[in-house]
C-alpha positions in Angstrom: 8.0 29.8 -7.4 7.1 26.7 -5.4 3.7 25.5 -4.6 2.2 24.7 -1.2 0.9 21.3 -0.5 -1.4 20.7 2.5 -2.1 17.5 4.3 -5.6 16.7 5.6 -4.6 14.1 8.2 -2.3 14.5 11.2 0.2 11.9 10.0 -0.2 12.4 6.3 3.0 14.4 6.0 5.0 11.7 7.7 3.4 9.0 5.5 4.2 11.1 2.4 7.8 11.6 3.5 8.3 7.9 4.1 7.2 7.0 0.6 6.7 9.9 -1.8 6.7 7.5 -4.8 3.3 6.3 -3.7 1.8 9.8 -4.2 4.0 11.4 -6.9 5.9 9.7 -9.6 5.7 8.3 -13.1 3.5 5.4 -11.8 0.5 7.9 -11.7 0.2 7.7 -15.5 -3.5 8.0 -16.3 -3.9 4.7 -18.1 -1.6 2.7 -15.9 -3.2 -0.5 -14.7 -3.8 -1.1 -11.0 -1.3 -3.2 -9.0 -3.6 -5.5 -7.1 -2.4 -7.0 -3.8 -4.4 -9.6 -1.8 -3.4 -10.2 1.8 -4.7 -12.8 4.2 -3.4 -12.8 7.7 -4.4 -14.3 11.1 -5.5 -11.7 13.7 -6.6 -11.4 17.3 -8.4 -8.4 18.9 -7.5 -6.5 22.1 -11.2 -5.8 22.7 -14.7 -6.5 21.4 -15.5 -4.4 18.3 -12.0 -3.8 17.2 -12.6 -5.7 13.9 -15.7 -3.7 13.1 -13.8 -0.4 13.8 -11.0 -1.5 11.5 -13.5 -2.5 8.7 -15.2 0.9 8.9 -11.9 2.8 8.7 -10.0 0.7 6.1 -13.1 -0.2 4.1 -13.4 3.5 3.1 -9.8 4.1 2.3 -8.8 5.0 -1.2 -7.5 1.9 -3.0 -9.3 -0.7 -1.0 -11.1 -3.2 -3.3 -12.3 -5.7 -0.8 -11.9 -6.0 3.0 -13.4 -8.7 5.1 -13.0 -11.3 7.8 -12.7 -15.1 7.2 -12.9 -16.7 10.6 -9.7 -15.6 12.4 -8.2 -14.2 9.2 -8.2 -10.6 7.9 -8.5 -10.5 4.1 -7.7 -7.2 2.3 -7.4 -6.6 -1.4 -6.1 -3.2 -2.5 -4.4 -1.3 -5.3 -0.7 -0.7 -4.4 -0.7 2.5 -6.4 -3.1 4.0 -3.8 -2.5 2.1 -0.6 0.3 0.0 1.0 0.2 -2.9 3.4 2.1 -0.7 5.9 -0.8 1.7 6.0 -3.3 -1.1 6.3 -1.3 -2.7 9.1 -1.0 0.7 10.9 -4.8 1.2 10.8 -5.3 -2.3 12.2 -3.0 -1.7 15.1 -4.7 1.5 15.9 -8.1 -0.3 15.9 -6.8 -2.8 18.4 -6.1 -5.7 16.1 -3.0 -7.8 16.7 -1.1 -10.1 14.4 0.1 -13.1 16.5 3.2 -15.1 15.8 6.8 -14.8 14.7 6.1 -16.2 11.2 3.3 -13.6 10.7 5.7 -10.9 11.6 8.3 -12.1 9.1 5.6 -12.5 6.4 4.3 -8.9 7.0 7.8 -7.6 7.0 8.4 -9.2 3.6 5.2 -7.6 2.3 6.3 -4.2 3.5 9.8 -4.6 2.0 8.6 -5.9 -1.4 5.9 -3.3 -1.7 8.3 -0.5 -1.0 10.7 -1.8 -3.7 7.8 -2.3 -6.2 6.7 1.3 -5.7 10.2 2.6 -6.3 10.3 0.5 -9.5 6.9 1.8 -10.6 8.0 5.4 -10.0 10.6 5.0 -12.7 8.4 3.0 -15.0 8.1 3.9 -18.7 6.5 2.2 -21.6 9.9 0.7 -22.4 9.7 1.7 -26.1 13.2 3.1 -25.9 14.5 -0.3 -25.0 12.9 -2.1 -27.9 15.0 -0.3 -30.5 18.8 -0.1 -30.8 20.2 3.4 -30.4 20.4 5.4 -33.6 23.7 6.5 -35.2 25.6 3.3 -34.3 26.7 1.6 -37.6 
């Protein structure tokens, strides 16, 4: 028999379906080290208070190590095993934060792309002990 999995947030099912490797996969090995990502990106706000709203939302997300503002820059440090840049960026846009410039868009696209690939690789990670010894029986 199958098991039922419930999702607490409205968009959680969609987020899970986009990247199931983030939530289920071999990378959830208990002693696996965190995969720390540090992002610094220029921002603007649609309205007063948007940055504080974002900091309150993302600052409490699972996987966030540090979240702050440095002048016009948003600085976020997080564990990729628990949170992706795509999720951080989505929360920022919902809070009214914008990311100006074409180069910023390209840079953020690269972050999303590389994180997605890194998570897929982590989902198939093993301790590599099988690769350190030649196969048996071959003489």
